N, C-alpha and C positions, 0 to 999 in steps of 0.2 A: 918133488909135487910142488908146485908154485902154490904160495899163502895169498890169496884174496884180501885185498886190501878194502874196510870198511869206509868209506867216504861220507862225513856228514856238511850241509851246508851252514852258515851261520846261523841261524836260526835255530838250527836242531842242537849247533854246540851249546847253547846260551839257554836252552831245556835242559840239555845233558849234563852242563857243570853249574847249572843252577846260578847263573850270573844275568847280568843286563848286557844290552847290543854296546852301550860304552864302556863296559868295564872290559867286554870281551877283546875291544879294540886297543883298548891301553894294555890289555897284556900280549895282543900281537905287537902294538909297535914298540914295546921294551923288551923284546926277544923272548919271552916267557914259551911263547905256544909258536910251535912251525906251522906256517900253512902252505898251500900252493894257492897261485893268484891266478883264476880263469876269467875269461870274456865276462864272464857273470856274475861274478865276485871271488870269493875266497871259499875254500875247502880243507877240512881237516881231516887226518887220519884218526880213527876212532881209537887204536894202539897208543898213538903217542899223546892222546887227551886223556886215557885209563892212566899212563905213567905219569902225569902232570898231575891229574888227581892225587895219587896216592903221595906223592912228593907234598903237596898242598896241605895235605889231609898231617904226614908226617912230621913237617914245621907247625902246624898248629898244635899236635901232641906234646912236642917239645917246648912249646912256649907255654903252654898249660901246666907244666911240671915245673915251672922255674917262680 
């Protein structure tokens, strides 16, 4: 059975990750978050964003322990 991809637009990603649009563009520019380029802009896979969010939270927890 094929897995259906959940895709999000830029504005939805900003809300989902609780980041500003310039911050999102910075993350994309620095190759932190992969995306697909379309004629209308960028779209992102929700599963990839979930993985990014988990790794970001793990890094924050690691920094707090120091």
